[in-house]
N, CA, C, O and the ligand as a Tripos MOL2 file, in Angstrom:
@<TRIPOS>MOLECULE
protein
  237   235    60     0     0
PROTEIN
NO_CHARGES

@<TRIPOS>ATOM
      1 N          14.9350   14.5750    0.6670 N.3       1 MET1
      2 CA         14.8890   13.1920    1.1660 C.3       1 MET1
      3 C          15.6490   13.1030    2.4880 C.2       1 MET1
      4 O          16.7150   13.6950    2.6630 O.2       1 MET1
      5 N          15.0790   12.3650    3.3830 N.am      2 HIS2
      6 CA         15.7040   12.2460    4.6900 C.3       2 HIS2
      7 C          16.9750   11.4090    4.6080 C.2       2 HIS2
      8 O          17.0410   10.4070    3.8970 O.2       2 HIS2
      9 N          17.9610   11.8440    5.3440 N.am      3 HIS3
     10 CA         19.2550   11.1710    5.2690 C.3       3 HIS3
     11 C          19.1800    9.7220    5.7190 C.2       3 HIS3
     12 O          19.8630    8.8640    5.1600 O.2       3 HIS3
     13 N          18.3600    9.4390    6.7190 N.am      4 CYS4
     14 CA         18.2590    8.0660    7.2300 C.3       4 CYS4
     15 C          17.7220    7.1200    6.1610 C.2       4 CYS4
     16 O          18.1110    5.9540    6.0930 O.2       4 CYS4
     17 N          16.8260    7.6380    5.3310 N.am      5 LEU5
     18 CA         16.2500    6.7940    4.2880 C.3       5 LEU5
     19 C          17.3260    6.3680    3.2940 C.2       5 LEU5
     20 O          17.3460    5.2290    2.8270 O.2       5 LEU5
     21 N          18.2150    7.3010    2.9830 N.am      6 LEU6
     22 CA         19.2800    6.9930    2.0300 C.3       6 LEU6
     23 C          20.1670    5.8500    2.5180 C.2       6 LEU6
     24 O          20.7040    5.0800    1.7220 O.2       6 LEU6
     25 N          20.3100    5.7550    3.8250 N.am      7 GLU7
     26 CA         21.2280    4.7530    4.3500 C.3       7 GLU7
     27 C          20.7090    3.3380    4.1810 C.2       7 GLU7
     28 O          21.4850    2.3820    4.1830 O.2       7 GLU7
     29 N          19.3940    3.2010    4.0350 N.am      8 ILE8
     30 CA         18.8480    1.8460    3.9070 C.3       8 ILE8
     31 C          18.5370    1.5050    2.4610 C.2       8 ILE8
     32 O          18.2040    0.3620    2.1500 O.2       8 ILE8
     33 N          18.6440    2.4900    1.5730 N.am      9 ILE9
     34 CA         18.3650    2.2390    0.1620 C.3       9 ILE9
     35 C          19.6450    1.8000   -0.5300 C.2       9 ILE9
     36 O          20.6660    2.4840   -0.4560 O.2       9 ILE9
     37 N          19.5870    0.6780   -1.1910 N.am     10 VAL10
     38 CA         20.7560    0.2180   -1.9230 C.3      10 VAL10
     39 C          20.3650   -0.0580   -3.3700 C.2      10 VAL10
     40 O          19.1910   -0.2190   -3.7030 O.2      10 VAL10
     41 N          21.3710   -0.1060   -4.1990 N.am     11 CYS11
     42 CA         21.1660   -0.3940   -5.6100 C.3      11 CYS11
     43 C          20.6140   -1.8120   -5.7740 C.2      11 CYS11
     44 O          21.1510   -2.7520   -5.1870 O.2      11 CYS11
     45 N          19.5530   -1.9760   -6.5610 N.am     12 PRO12
     46 CA         18.9770   -3.3110   -6.7560 C.3      12 PRO12
     47 C          19.8600   -4.2110   -7.6150 C.2      12 PRO12
     48 O          19.6590   -5.4240   -7.6620 O.2      12 PRO12
     49 N          20.8340   -3.6140   -8.2910 N.am     13 VAL13
     50 CA         21.7010   -4.4060   -9.1670 C.3      13 VAL13
     51 C          22.9040   -4.9460   -8.4000 C.2      13 VAL13
     52 O          23.1810   -6.1450   -8.4180 O.2      13 VAL13
     53 N          23.6200   -4.0350   -7.7200 N.am     14 CYS14
     54 CA         24.8560   -4.4380   -7.0480 C.3      14 CYS14
     55 C          24.7530   -4.3550   -5.5290 C.2      14 CYS14
     56 O          25.6870   -4.7300   -4.8210 O.2      14 CYS14
     57 N          23.6140   -3.8620   -5.0240 N.am     15 HIS15
     58 CA         23.3980   -3.6970   -3.5800 C.3      15 HIS15
     59 C          24.4170   -2.7720   -2.9460 C.2      15 HIS15
     60 O          24.7110   -2.8610   -1.7540 O.2      15 HIS15
     61 N          24.9450   -1.8900   -3.7590 N.am     16 GLY16
     62 CA         25.8670   -0.8810   -3.2470 C.3      16 GLY16
     63 C          25.1130    0.3550   -2.8000 C.2      16 GLY16
     64 O          23.9110    0.4910   -3.0250 O.2      16 GLY16
     65 N          25.8450    1.2500   -2.1650 N.am     17 LYS17
     66 CA         25.2480    2.4820   -1.6640 C.3      17 LYS17
     67 C          24.9090    3.4210   -2.8250 C.2      17 LYS17
     68 O          25.6620    3.5380   -3.7910 O.2      17 LYS17
     69 N          23.7700    4.0780   -2.7040 N.am     18 LEU18
     70 CA         23.3470    5.0330   -3.7220 C.3      18 LEU18
     71 C          23.6050    6.4530   -3.2490 C.2      18 LEU18
     72 O          23.5860    6.7430   -2.0530 O.2      18 LEU18
     73 N          23.8420    7.3160   -4.1960 N.am     19 ASN19
     74 CA         24.0460    8.7400   -3.9010 C.3      19 ASN19
     75 C          22.8520    9.5380   -4.3950 C.2      19 ASN19
     76 O          22.3460    9.3120   -5.4940 O.2      19 ASN19
     77 N          22.4150   10.4700   -3.5680 N.am     20 TYR20
     78 CA         21.2720   11.2960   -3.9250 C.3      20 TYR20
     79 C          21.7380   12.4890   -4.7450 C.2      20 TYR20
     80 O          22.5530   13.2950   -4.2960 O.2      20 TYR20
     81 N          21.2070   12.5830   -5.9450 N.am     21 ASN21
     82 CA         21.4830   13.7360   -6.7960 C.3      21 ASN21
     83 C          20.2900   14.6700   -6.7150 C.2      21 ASN21
     84 O          19.2690   14.4550   -7.3680 O.2      21 ASN21
     85 N          20.4340   15.7210   -5.8940 N.am     22 LYS22
     86 CA         19.2750   16.5830   -5.6560 C.3      22 LYS22
     87 C          19.0030   17.5150   -6.8250 C.2      22 LYS22
     88 O          17.9280   18.1120   -6.8900 O.2      22 LYS22
     89 N          19.9280   17.6520   -7.7300 N.am     23 ASP23
     90 CA         19.6860   18.4800   -8.9100 C.3      23 ASP23
     91 C          18.7430   17.7870   -9.8850 C.2      23 ASP23
     92 O          17.8760   18.4240  -10.4820 O.2      23 ASP23
     93 N          18.9170   16.4870  -10.0410 N.am     24 ASN24
     94 CA         18.1090   15.7440  -11.0030 C.3      24 ASN24
     95 C          17.0190   14.9030  -10.3410 C.2      24 ASN24
     96 O          16.2430   14.2410  -11.0310 O.2      24 ASN24
     97 N          16.9550   14.9240   -9.0010 N.am     25 PHE25
     98 CA         16.0380   14.0520   -8.2650 C.3      25 PHE25
     99 C          16.2460   12.5950   -8.6700 C.2      25 PHE25
    100 O          15.3190   11.8930   -9.0760 O.2      25 PHE25
    101 N          17.4690   12.1860   -8.5450 N.am     26 GLU26
    102 CA         17.8190   10.8150   -8.9020 C.3      26 GLU26
    103 C          18.6960   10.2150   -7.8080 C.2      26 GLU26
    104 O          19.3460   10.9270   -7.0430 O.2      26 GLU26
    105 N          18.6920    8.9130   -7.7600 N.am     27 LEU27
    106 CA         19.6380    8.1930   -6.9190 C.3      27 LEU27
    107 C          20.6170    7.4980   -7.8580 C.2      27 LEU27
    108 O          20.2170    6.7060   -8.7120 O.2      27 LEU27
    109 N          21.8730    7.7920   -7.6970 N.am     28 THR28
    110 CA         22.8500    7.2830   -8.6390 C.3      28 THR28
    111 C          23.7150    6.2020   -8.0060 C.2      28 THR28
    112 O          24.0600    6.2640   -6.8260 O.2      28 THR28
    113 N          24.0550    5.2060   -8.8250 N.am     29 CYS29
    114 CA         24.9740    4.1590   -8.4110 C.3      29 CYS29
    115 C          26.2820    4.3580   -9.1640 C.2      29 CYS29
    116 O          26.3220    4.3140  -10.3930 O.2      29 CYS29
    117 N          27.3370    4.5760   -8.4150 N.am     30 ASN30
    118 CA         28.6320    4.8180   -9.0440 C.3      30 ASN30
    119 C          29.2410    3.5360   -9.6120 C.2      30 ASN30
    120 O          30.1440    3.5890  -10.4460 O.2      30 ASN30
    121 N          28.7480    2.3960   -9.1610 N.am     31 PHE31
    122 CA         29.3240    1.1340   -9.6020 C.3      31 PHE31
    123 C          28.7510    0.7100  -10.9590 C.2      31 PHE31
    124 O          29.4740    0.2440  -11.8380 O.2      31 PHE31
    125 N          27.4470    0.8830  -11.1020 N.am     32 ASP32
    126 CA         26.7790    0.4730  -12.3550 C.3      32 ASP32
    127 C          26.5760    1.6460  -13.2990 C.2      32 ASP32
    128 O          26.1810    1.4530  -14.4490 O.2      32 ASP32
    129 N          26.8430    2.8670  -12.8270 N.am     33 HIS33
    130 CA         26.5960    4.0740  -13.6080 C.3      33 HIS33
    131 C          25.1360    4.1520  -14.0290 C.2      33 HIS33
    132 O          24.8060    4.4070  -15.1870 O.2      33 HIS33
    133 N          24.2700    3.9200  -13.0350 N.am     34 LEU34
    134 CA         22.8390    4.0140  -13.2710 C.3      34 LEU34
    135 C          22.2520    5.0860  -12.3620 C.2      34 LEU34
    136 O          22.7260    5.3070  -11.2480 O.2      34 LEU34
    137 N          21.2120    5.7450  -12.8620 N.am     35 ALA35
    138 CA         20.5190    6.7560  -12.0690 C.3      35 ALA35
    139 C          19.0560    6.3520  -11.9560 C.2      35 ALA35
    140 O          18.3570    6.2050  -12.9590 O.2      35 ALA35
    141 N          18.6080    6.1750  -10.7170 N.am     36 TYR36
    142 CA         17.2220    5.7830  -10.4690 C.3      36 TYR36
    143 C          16.3950    7.0200  -10.1910 C.2      36 TYR36
    144 O          16.7760    7.8480   -9.3630 O.2      36 TYR36
    145 N          15.2690    7.1590  -10.8730 N.am     37 PRO37
    146 CA         14.4490    8.3630  -10.6920 C.3      37 PRO37
    147 C          13.7250    8.3470   -9.3530 C.2      37 PRO37
    148 O          13.4650    7.2860   -8.7840 O.2      37 PRO37
    149 N          13.4010    9.5480   -8.8560 N.am     38 ILE38
    150 CA         12.5640    9.6960   -7.6690 C.3      38 ILE38
    151 C          11.2760   10.3570   -8.1210 C.2      38 ILE38
    152 O          11.2700   11.5080   -8.5590 O.2      38 ILE38
    153 N          10.1820    9.6100   -8.0080 N.am     39 ARG39
    154 CA          8.8970   10.1240   -8.4770 C.3      39 ARG39
    155 C           7.9660   10.3460   -7.2950 C.2      39 ARG39
    156 O           7.6900    9.4280   -6.5230 O.2      39 ARG39
    157 N           7.4880   11.5780   -7.1650 N.am     40 ASN40
    158 CA          6.6050   11.9360   -6.0540 C.3      40 ASN40
    159 C           7.2480   11.5960   -4.7130 C.2      40 ASN40
    160 O           6.5730   11.1830   -3.7700 O.2      40 ASN40
    161 N           8.5450   11.7760   -4.6500 N.am     41 GLY41
    162 CA          9.2640   11.5360   -3.4030 C.3      41 GLY41
    163 C           9.5890   10.0900   -3.1380 C.2      41 GLY41
    164 O          10.1480    9.7590   -2.0930 O.2      41 GLY41
    165 N           9.2420    9.2130   -4.0810 N.am     42 ILE42
    166 CA          9.4790    7.7860   -3.8790 C.3      42 ILE42
    167 C          10.5410    7.3110   -4.8650 C.2      42 ILE42
    168 O          10.3610    7.4410   -6.0760 O.2      42 ILE42
    169 N          11.6300    6.7710   -4.3670 N.am     43 PRO43
    170 CA         12.6620    6.2680   -5.2670 C.3      43 PRO43
    171 C          12.1660    5.0530   -6.0510 C.2      43 PRO43
    172 O          11.5970    4.1200   -5.4830 O.2      43 PRO43
    173 N          12.3900    5.0830   -7.3480 N.am     44 VAL44
    174 CA         12.0030    3.9620   -8.1990 C.3      44 VAL44
    175 C          13.2500    3.1160   -8.4390 C.2      44 VAL44
    176 O          14.0570    3.4020   -9.3230 O.2      44 VAL44
    177 N          13.3840    2.0720   -7.6320 N.am     45 LEU45
    178 CA         14.6030    1.2710   -7.6860 C.3      45 LEU45
    179 C          14.4150    0.0730   -8.6020 C.2      45 LEU45
    180 O          14.4540   -1.0780   -8.1690 O.2      45 LEU45
    181 N          14.2120    0.3690   -9.8590 N.am     46 LEU46
    182 CA         14.0460   -0.6730  -10.8670 C.3      46 LEU46
    183 C          15.0690   -0.4420  -11.9630 C.2      46 LEU46
    184 O          15.2200    0.6690  -12.4700 O.2      46 LEU46
    185 N          15.7700   -1.5080  -12.3200 N.am     47 LYS47
    186 CA         16.7980   -1.3700  -13.3400 C.3      47 LYS47
    187 C          16.2090   -0.9010  -14.6670 C.2      47 LYS47
    188 O          16.8400   -0.1450  -15.4060 O.2      47 LYS47
    189 N          14.9850   -1.3620  -14.9610 N.am     48 ASN48
    190 CA         14.3380   -0.9690  -16.2090 C.3      48 ASN48
    191 C          14.0240    0.5180  -16.2600 C.2      48 ASN48
    192 O          13.9470    1.1070  -17.3390 O.2      48 ASN48
    193 N          13.8410    1.1240  -15.0890 N.am     49 GLU49
    194 CA         13.5070    2.5470  -15.0190 C.3      49 GLU49
    195 C          14.7480    3.4190  -14.9080 C.2      49 GLU49
    196 O          14.6620    4.6400  -15.0370 O.2      49 GLU49
    197 N          15.8810    2.8120  -14.6720 N.am     50 ALA50
    198 CA         17.0950    3.5840  -14.4210 C.3      50 ALA50
    199 C          17.6550    4.1540  -15.7150 C.2      50 ALA50
    200 O          17.4850    3.6050  -16.8030 O.2      50 ALA50
    201 N          18.3260    5.2750  -15.5420 N.am     51 ARG51
    202 CA         18.9760    5.9490  -16.6610 C.3      51 ARG51
    203 C          20.4600    5.5960  -16.6340 C.2      51 ARG51
    204 O          21.1030    5.6370  -15.5850 O.2      51 ARG51
    205 N          20.9850    5.2540  -17.7880 N.am     52 GLN52
    206 CA         22.4170    4.9620  -17.8690 C.3      52 GLN52
    207 C          23.2020    6.2540  -17.8320 C.2      52 GLN52
    208 O          22.9630    7.1630  -18.6270 O.2      52 GLN52
    209 N          24.1480    6.3300  -16.8970 N.am     53 LEU53
    210 CA         24.9590    7.5320  -16.7980 C.3      53 LEU53
    211 C          26.1730    7.4180  -17.6890 C.2      53 LEU53
    212 O          26.7720    6.3490  -17.8100 O.2      53 LEU53
    213 N          26.5400    8.5390  -18.3220 N.am     54 PRO54
    214 CA         27.8010    8.5240  -19.0650 C.3      54 PRO54
    215 C          28.9610    8.3280  -18.1050 C.2      54 PRO54
    216 O          28.9190    8.7960  -16.9670 O.2      54 PRO54
    217 N          29.9910    7.6400  -18.5600 N.am     55 LEU55
    218 CA         31.0830    7.2770  -17.6620 C.3      55 LEU55
    219 C          31.8310    8.5050  -17.1340 C.2      55 LEU55
    220 O          32.4220    8.4550  -16.0560 O.2      55 LEU55
    221 N          31.8060    9.5840  -17.8740 N.am     56 ASP56
    222 CA         32.5410   10.7700  -17.4200 C.3      56 ASP56
    223 C          31.6750   11.7180  -16.6000 C.2      56 ASP56
    224 O          32.0990   12.8290  -16.2830 O.2      56 ASP56
    225 N          30.4500   11.2800  -16.2530 N.am     57 ASP57
    226 CA         29.5290   12.1370  -15.5230 C.3      57 ASP57
    227 C          29.2640   11.6100  -14.1130 C.2      57 ASP57
    228 O          28.3250   12.0480  -13.4480 O.2      57 ASP57
    229 N          30.0820   10.6820  -13.6670 N.am     58 ARG58
    230 CA         29.8540   10.1240  -12.3490 C.3      58 ARG58
    231 C          30.2510   11.1130  -11.2600 C.2      58 ARG58
    232 O          31.0420   12.0280  -11.4900 O.2      58 ARG58
    233 N          29.6900   10.9150  -10.0780 N.am     59 GLN59
    234 CA         29.9500   11.8340   -8.9810 C.3      59 GLN59
    235 C          30.9220   11.2100   -8.0010 C.2      59 GLN59
    236 O          31.2720   11.8320   -6.9980 O.2      59 GLN59
    237 ZN         24.6520   -0.5990   -8.4980 Zn       60 ZN60
@<TRIPOS>BOND
     1     1     2 1
     2     2     3 1
     3     3     4 2
     4     3     5 am
     5     5     6 1
     6     6     7 1
     7     7     8 2
     8     7     9 am
     9     9    10 1
    10    10    11 1
    11    11    12 2
    12    11    13 am
    13    13    14 1
    14    14    15 1
    15    15    16 2
    16    15    17 am
    17    17    18 1
    18    18    19 1
    19    19    20 2
    20    19    21 am
    21    21    22 1
    22    22    23 1
    23    23    24 2
    24    23    25 am
    25    25    26 1
    26    26    27 1
    27    27    28 2
    28    27    29 am
    29    29    30 1
    30    30    31 1
    31    31    32 2
    32    31    33 am
    33    33    34 1
    34    34    35 1
    35    35    36 2
    36    35    37 am
    37    37    38 1
    38    38    39 1
    39    39    40 2
    40    39    41 am
    41    41    42 1
    42    42    43 1
    43    43    44 2
    44    43    45 am
    45    45    46 1
    46    46    47 1
    47    47    48 2
    48    47    49 am
    49    49    50 1
    50    50    51 1
    51    51    52 2
    52    51    53 am
    53    53    54 1
    54    54    55 1
    55    55    56 2
    56    55    57 am
    57    57    58 1
    58    58    59 1
    59    59    60 2
    60    59    61 am
    61    61    62 1
    62    62    63 1
    63    63    64 2
    64    63    65 am
    65    65    66 1
    66    66    67 1
    67    67    68 2
    68    67    69 am
    69    69    70 1
    70    70    71 1
    71    71    72 2
    72    71    73 am
    73    73    74 1
    74    74    75 1
    75    75    76 2
    76    75    77 am
    77    77    78 1
    78    78    79 1
    79    79    80 2
    80    79    81 am
    81    81    82 1
    82    82    83 1
    83    83    84 2
    84    83    85 am
    85    85    86 1
    86    86    87 1
    87    87    88 2
    88    87    89 am
    89    89    90 1
    90    90    91 1
    91    91    92 2
    92    91    93 am
    93    93    94 1
    94    94    95 1
    95    95    96 2
    96    95    97 am
    97    97    98 1
    98    98    99 1
    99    99   100 2
   100    99   101 am
   101   101   102 1
   102   102   103 1
   103   103   104 2
   104   103   105 am
   105   105   106 1
   106   106   107 1
   107   107   108 2
   108   107   109 am
   109   109   110 1
   110   110   111 1
   111   111   112 2
   112   111   113 am
   113   113   114 1
   114   114   115 1
   115   115   116 2
   116   115   117 am
   117   117   118 1
   118   118   119 1
   119   119   120 2
   120   119   121 am
   121   121   122 1
   122   122   123 1
   123   123   124 2
   124   123   125 am
   125   125   126 1
   126   126   127 1
   127   127   128 2
   128   127   129 am
   129   129   130 1
   130   130   131 1
   131   131   132 2
   132   131   133 am
   133   133   134 1
   134   134   135 1
   135   135   136 2
   136   135   137 am
   137   137   138 1
   138   138   139 1
   139   139   140 2
   140   139   141 am
   141   141   142 1
   142   142   143 1
   143   143   144 2
   144   143   145 am
   145   145   146 1
   146   146   147 1
   147   147   148 2
   148   147   149 am
   149   149   150 1
   150   150   151 1
   151   151   152 2
   152   151   153 am
   153   153   154 1
   154   154   155 1
   155   155   156 2
   156   155   157 am
   157   157   158 1
   158   158   159 1
   159   159   160 2
   160   159   161 am
   161   161   162 1
   162   162   163 1
   163   163   164 2
   164   163   165 am
   165   165   166 1
   166   166   167 1
   167   167   168 2
   168   167   169 am
   169   169   170 1
   170   170   171 1
   171   171   172 2
   172   171   173 am
   173   173   174 1
   174   174   175 1
   175   175   176 2
   176   175   177 am
   177   177   178 1
   178   178   179 1
   179   179   180 2
   180   179   181 am
   181   181   182 1
   182   182   183 1
   183   183   184 2
   184   183   185 am
   185   185   186 1
   186   186   187 1
   187   187   188 2
   188   187   189 am
   189   189   190 1
   190   190   191 1
   191   191   192 2
   192   191   193 am
   193   193   194 1
   194   194   195 1
   195   195   196 2
   196   195   197 am
   197   197   198 1
   198   198   199 1
   199   199   200 2
   200   199   201 am
   201   201   202 1
   202   202   203 1
   203   203   204 2
   204   203   205 am
   205   205   206 1
   206   206   207 1
   207   207   208 2
   208   207   209 am
   209   209   210 1
   210   210   211 1
   211   211   212 2
   212   211   213 am
   213   213   214 1
   214   214   215 1
   215   215   216 2
   216   215   217 am
   217   217   218 1
   218   218   219 1
   219   219   220 2
   220   219   221 am
   221   221   222 1
   222   222   223 1
   223   223   224 2
   224   223   225 am
   225   225   226 1
   226   226   227 1
   227   227   228 2
   228   227   229 am
   229   229   230 1
   230   230   231 1
   231   231   232 2
   232   231   233 am
   233   233   234 1
   234   234   235 1
   235   235   236 2
@<TRIPOS>SUBSTRUCTURE
     1 MET1         2 RESIDUE 1 A MET
     2 HIS2         6 RESIDUE 1 A HIS
     3 HIS3        10 RESIDUE 1 A HIS
     4 CYS4        14 RESIDUE 1 A CYS
     5 LEU5        18 RESIDUE 1 A LEU
     6 LEU6        22 RESIDUE 1 A LEU
     7 GLU7        26 RESIDUE 1 A GLU
     8 ILE8        30 RESIDUE 1 A ILE
     9 ILE9        34 RESIDUE 1 A ILE
    10 VAL10       38 RESIDUE 1 A VAL
    11 CYS11       42 RESIDUE 1 A CYS
    12 PRO12       46 RESIDUE 1 A PRO
    13 VAL13       50 RESIDUE 1 A VAL
    14 CYS14       54 RESIDUE 1 A CYS
    15 HIS15       58 RESIDUE 1 A HIS
    16 GLY16       62 RESIDUE 1 A GLY
    17 LYS17       66 RESIDUE 1 A LYS
    18 LEU18       70 RESIDUE 1 A LEU
    19 ASN19       74 RESIDUE 1 A ASN
    20 TYR20       78 RESIDUE 1 A TYR
    21 ASN21       82 RESIDUE 1 A ASN
    22 LYS22       86 RESIDUE 1 A LYS
    23 ASP23       90 RESIDUE 1 A ASP
    24 ASN24       94 RESIDUE 1 A ASN
    25 PHE25       98 RESIDUE 1 A PHE
    26 GLU26      102 RESIDUE 1 A GLU
    27 LEU27      106 RESIDUE 1 A LEU
    28 THR28      110 RESIDUE 1 A THR
    29 CYS29      114 RESIDUE 1 A CYS
    30 ASN30      118 RESIDUE 1 A ASN
    31 PHE31      122 RESIDUE 1 A PHE
    32 ASP32      126 RESIDUE 1 A ASP
    33 HIS33      130 RESIDUE 1 A HIS
    34 LEU34      134 RESIDUE 1 A LEU
    35 ALA35      138 RESIDUE 1 A ALA
    36 TYR36      142 RESIDUE 1 A TYR
    37 PRO37      146 RESIDUE 1 A PRO
    38 ILE38      150 RESIDUE 1 A ILE
    39 ARG39      154 RESIDUE 1 A ARG
    40 ASN40      158 RESIDUE 1 A ASN
    41 GLY41      162 RESIDUE 1 A GLY
    42 ILE42      166 RESIDUE 1 A ILE
    43 PRO43      170 RESIDUE 1 A PRO
    44 VAL44      174 RESIDUE 1 A VAL
    45 LEU45      178 RESIDUE 1 A LEU
    46 LEU46      182 RESIDUE 1 A LEU
    47 LYS47      186 RESIDUE 1 A LYS
    48 ASN48      190 RESIDUE 1 A ASN
    49 GLU49      194 RESIDUE 1 A GLU
    50 ALA50      198 RESIDUE 1 A ALA
    51 ARG51      202 RESIDUE 1 A ARG
    52 GLN52      206 RESIDUE 1 A GLN
    53 LEU53      210 RESIDUE 1 A LEU
    54 PRO54      214 RESIDUE 1 A PRO
    55 LEU55      218 RESIDUE 1 A LEU
    56 ASP56      222 RESIDUE 1 A ASP
    57 ASP57      226 RESIDUE 1 A ASP
    58 ARG58      230 RESIDUE 1 A ARG
    59 GLN59      234 RESIDUE 1 A GLN
    60 ZN60       237 GROUP 0 **** ****
């Protein structure tokens, strides 16, 4: 994913900055502990699609 794209993508819940997890192809929010999937190169920024991260697994 291009770095510039990451700068304009924010969490739909808290509008905070997201972190790209290239191992899992996810965008993670450290504030909500949610991980948004990236499908076919397109980030799915929907709370319903997000995975809840365990509190001790944050980056
Ligand atoms: Zn958030």
